[in-house]
N, C-alpha and C positions, 0 to 999 in steps of 0.2 A: 043507857049507860049513866046518865046525868043523876037519877033516882037510885042506881047503885051506887056511886061514889057517896052522895048524899046521906045516904042511910048508914055508910060504913064511919063517916066524919062527920063529927057534931061542929060545923062550921057555917058560916053565911054562903049566900050564894055567890058573892062577889070570891070569896076565897076557892070555891068549887072552880067556878071559872075560869080562875087564874091559875092552879093547880094544872087542870085540862090544857088551858093553852102553853104554860112553859113546859110540861113533858112531851107535849106535842111537839112543840118548836127544837126541843132538846131531839126528841126521835129523828125530825125531821131533819137535822144537822148531822146526827149519825149516819141517817141515810144517803145523804150528799156526800159525804166521807166516802162511804163503804162504795159507791156509787163511781165515784170517781176513782179512788184505788182500782175496783173491777175494771173500768175504762184504760187506765193506764199500762194495766199489767198486762190487759187483754192486748192493745194496741202492740207493746214490748214482744210479747210473743209472736203476734200476726209478722212484725218487721222481721225478725229473726227467723220462723218456720217458715215462712212464706217469701218475701222480695229477698231476703237476702241468700234465701237457698236458690231462688230461681233467676238471681240478678244477672248472670251470663246468658241465660236461657233468652231472659226477656229481653235485653239489649240487642243481642243477634238476630231474634223475630223481629224488634221493631226496626232494624237494619232492614231485612228481608220485606217487611210491608210498607215502608216508605217506597222501594224500590217499585215493588209490584203496583203500586197505587200509579206510580209517574209513570210504569210500560202500559197499565192498563186503561191508563186515562180515566178511571173510574170517580173521582172525588172519594177515595175512602171505599169505594162499595164494591171491594175484593168480595165479601161473602155476603151477598144479597139476602134481605129480608125476603120470609115467605108473603108477604103482602104483595110483594113485587108480581109474583106468577099471576094473583089473581087480581091485579090491576092490568095486566097486559094482556088477559084474559079479552076484558072490556073493550080493547085499543084503546087505552090511554095509559099515561103514564104512571107513577109510581102514585101521587096524589089526587089522579083522579082526571087530571088534566090531559090535553093535548101539549106534546112537546115542541118549542120551537124549533125548527131544523136551522143547522147552519153547515155552510158547503167550506170545507177546509180544501187545501192542495191535495193529488192525488193521491200523492206518496204517503201521506198523513190522514187518507183515512182510516175508519176502524180502530183510530185512537183518540177519537175525537173527546172530550168530557161530556159530564150530561147538560143539558141545556138548561137555563132559565125555567123556573114554571112559578104560574101564578097560585099564590098560597092566602089561607087565609090568616087570621092577625095570630091564631093560637100556634097555627105552624109556622109562621115565621119568628115567636119568640122561641118554639122548639129546634128551628136550625140554627138560631144565632146560638144556643147554647151548645148545640153538637159543633157548630164551626169553631166556636173558642176552644173545646177539647181538641177538637183535630188541630187548632193551630198550634196548641200548648204539647201534644205528641210530637208533630213534624219539628217545635224547637227544641224540644228534648232528644228528638233522634240527631239532630244536625249539633247538637253540643258535643253529645257523644262520638260524633264521625269527624269533631274537631279536637279529639283526643280530651274532652273535656270530663272531669271527672261528674259521674250523676250519682245525685241524692237519692234517700232512699223515699222520700217524696216525689222525686222523679220518678222511680221504677213502681211506685205504686199508681202514679198517674196512667203510665204505660200499661201495667196491668191490666188495670181497668179498661183500655180500650180494647185487647185481646177478648176479656171477658165476654165484654158487649157485641164484639163480632161473631165468637163463637154461639153465644145465644141465638143469633140468628141465623145459624147454620146448623142442619141437621150432621151427626157423628157420619164419619166415611163418605161424605158429599165431595162429589170429584167436579159435576158439571158445569159450575161456576167457570172453575180455571181453565178449563177446555173449551168454552165460550171466548175466552180472554186471548186464550195460543189461537185459536180459530182468527181473530180481528189482530192478531198479531202478523201473522204469516202475510196479510196484506199486505204489511209494510217492511216484512221480510221475507219475501218468498225463497225456497229451497235452492233456487239456482243463482241467489243474491250472491254467495260467495260467503267470506268471513266479515264480520262485524268487526269494523270499526270503533273506537272512541267517537267519533265527529259523529257515528249514527247514533250514539247513545244521547248526544245532546238534542237530538229530537225529541225526548221525552222531557223536556222541560226540568232538567237539571242542568245544574253549574258544571264548569269543566272541575272541580274539586270531587263532585257526587260522580261524575260518568268514569275519573279515574278508578275510583274508589270500587264502583260497580264494575268496572272492567278487570279490574285486579280481581275481584272476587269469581268473575266468569273463568277468566283464566286459572283462578285455585280449582274451579269445580271441574275443567279438562285437562287439568294438570300438563296445559300446552300454552305457549307465546300466543297464538291465535285463538278466536273464538267464533265458533261458527251459530247457524241459527237453532243446531240441534242442541248445543253448549247452552243456549239461553233458554228454550224451549223445557230441559232438563231442571237446569235450575229454579225456574218458576213455577213447575210441580212439585220440588222437593220446599222449596219455600212456602207456597200455599199449604202444602200438609205439614210443615212445620208449625207455622201460625196458628192453625185449628188445633193440632196435638196441643199446643202450650195453652191455649185459651180453655179447651177442656180441663186441663191438668188444673189450671188456677179455679175454673169453676168450684172441682171438686175441695181444693183447698180453700176454699172461699166458703162452701158448705159446712167443713168439719170445723172451721172458726165461729160460722154462725149459731151451729148447734152448741159450740159451748160458751157462746155469749148469753144463750136463752137458757144454758143450766144455772150458769153463774147469776142471770140476774134474779131467779127464781129464787137461788140462795141467800142474795143479800134481800131479798123483799121479805123472804120468810122470816130469817133471822134479825129484820128492822120490826115487824109486826109483832114478835116474840119479844123483843127489849120494850115497845111502846106498854106493851100489854105490862110487863112486871114494873114499870117505873110510872105508872097507872094504879098498881097495884089492883089491878083486876085479876092477874095471872095468881088466884090463890090454890090451894090443893084441889077444892073440888074443879075448878076450872081444867086444870092440867089434868086429872083424872076422866074428865069430859074429854078433851082433847085426844089424849094418849088412847083411850078404849078405842075408837076405828082407827087411829094409827095401826094398832097392833094387829087388830083385825088384817089390815090391809097389807100387813108385813108377811103374814102367810100368801096371801094371795100374789103381791107381785113380790116378793122376795126373791126370787130367780131373776126378774127381770131387771130390778135394779143391781144384782150381784153383774148382771152380762153389762149392764150399762158401763157399773164405774169401771167393772176389768176392760170395757171396750177404750174408754178415756186415759187410764191408766198405758194401755197399748199404743194409743193414737196420739197422746202426747206427751206419756213421759219415756217409756221405749224408742216409739218414734223408730223401727229398723228401718224402713225402707220410704221411698215418695213414688210419686207417680211416673211412671218409665222405668223403674229402677229392673234390673234382674237380678231374682232371690233364687235361691235353690231351698226347697222345703217338702219333707220327705223325699228326700232323691230326684224330685223332680224339678225342670228348671222353669220356671215360669215367668212371666213379666208383670209388673204392677198396672193393671190398667186402672182402678178405680179403689181411692180409700176414703171410708165413712167412718163414722162414730163408733157402729154395731158389727159392718162387716167387710169385707176388703174383697173385691175382684180382680181376678187374676186370668192372664192369657196363656196358655201354654206355648211353649217357644218351640217353635215349626210347625205347630196347628194352629185351628180356631176353637179349638176348645177351652169354655170359659170355665173356671171354678172360683165358687165362691166359700169364702171360710169367715166362719165367727170371729170377731178379734179375740174372743172369751177365750175360743180353742188355741188361734193363734200365739197368745199369750205362752202357753204350755208348750210350744215347739223349739226347737231349735232354728233358726233362720240362718243362712248366709247369703249374705248381700253382696253379688258381685258388681261393684260399679266399675263404670269405665266401659267402656267399647267390648264386644263379645270377643274371645281368641280368635286372632286372625290364620293362625297356626293352622295348615294340614299337611295331608300325607296321605299317600296311594301307595300303599305295598304293590309288588310284582313278585310272581315266581316265574323268572326263566328258564327257559330250558337249557339244562347242563352242557348241552352243543355249544351255546352262544361262546363268542370269542369278543376278546377285550375293545376288539376295533368295533363291534358292533354295538357294544357298550356304550362306549364314546361318543358313537354315532347319533344312538338314541338319548344322551344327556346333552348335545348340543340341538338336535332337533326340540326338545322340551326346552330349553332355554331361548332358544329363537322364537317359542309361539308364546313363551311367557313375555319377552321383550316386546311383542305387538301392541301387547295391553297392557304394559307398564303403567303405574300410577291409576289407570281405569279399573282394572278387575285384579289385577296382579301387584304384586309389593317387589320392589328389585330384590327378589330372593330366591334362589332356586338351588337345591342339593339332592344328588343324588347319590345314594349309599349302599353297599352289599354289606346285609346284614349277617350274612352266613351262606354255606355252601353244604348243602345235605344231597338230596335226591335232586335237588333246583337249587338256581342262584336266586337266592330271597333279595330284594330290591327294594330300597325305598325312596320315594321321589319325594323331598319336602319343600314346602311353598308356602306364600303368604298371601292372603286375600286384603285386598285393599277394600276397608268398609268404617263405616264410622257411624255412631247413633246422633251426629249434629242436627241432620235432619231427617235421616229416619229411625224408625224402633227396630227393637232388638228381632222382633219375629221377621221383621221384613229383612234385615240383616242375616238372619238365618237361611231364609230362601235365598237370599243371594246368593250366601256363599254352597248351599245345596246345588245350585244351576251352574256355578262357577264351574265347580268339581265335575258335575255331568259332562260337560264340554270339553273339559280337558279329558276326563275318559275318554270319550270317541275318538279324542285325536290322539290320543295314546295308543288306542286301537289302532287307527290307520296307520302311525308311524311303525310300528311292531310288524305290522302287514308289508310297507314299503321296505324293513330290513332282513324279511322273512325271518322273524324271532318268533318264536312260539312261547306265551307264557299266559299266566291265569293271573287275577288279583283276588289278594283277601276279602 
């Protein structure tokens, strides 16, 4: 390069060196500015598209994770690393050393925290960093429980915790939570009766935190009392919710990292070209030399580049859905399972069939995003025998209402209505009711399965009611 510049400029060596240094530093300054601009834009987009979008879910899951850790007494080891199983096979703890045994009172056995283990210097540094992150996580959660506003930085730090925990677990992993429940049963056996707020204080939480957890459990059971079954149900749902959020954040982070690589490549290429022009190296001959292989590559990778560009437009510009949303595509109701740059994975509602759509194809399709919980309304139509009198219909309606009230708030909402739709060869009757369901802790597919199960149970009860009242009927 030095000889090339010297041949084109009739100057001394000092001027040539000054010329090279001057424009190289100028290019470096341009590169620094472009890199800073790229970083700021990417961080702003990440804060808007990830942390602000999932803010409520992160705060709720953080609340659940905090109490899961307190109940299990596992020092945040809710989702156990894969290395733990390998270490236990050799009869050692996580770090290959025999743990120290500590005795606790009988009513607290099974809830002991992980014992102190001798470690190497490297492991001590790592544990110190992890402890600082966990202390920050606890601090953020407690601030939120005290109704203090969480900043975007707090949300980002909490999200990092869920990403770390999800990476240490495999998808659809339930073994850990069942082990925790087995340990918890030692403290709350099934004949223990209702759980009081004083019982929750055994889990190393203060009175305010115990009050918050007790209210949460009451809301889970829609009752003034809290049983062990209620605690068990809440723990399973909270565990699944934390894992689902972690996987969602991992997918979102992968999209951000892919965009970061693309933007970084564009910035580097642009700065190199600007440096060549400033140095006056980019002559017509050089441009032709570079353009020739690029033109050939266009024919080879043209479709790939087009697909990539359409995927970027779909994922970042249109952005019609997030992971966990319920959408209708081609008349099929599906749940978004994984979102990427090139393709999106869907899970069909009511089944376990997965469908993978290229984003370049989704760009051309109309997409209906059904945000919010699934439709809780349901209806069962009956064709009653024309000889059925009004008193029998009234008695049937009373029995249906009484059955629904038994599980009010747990399976069914406080809504039931029996309507006579018409009288022809038979009496067409419709029983309208609502299911109790929410996607705060479970997926849309699980809500759909729950709805079908509860509908089947009600149909079986209706059959029994019709037999008791000697009413002949068929269903549509």
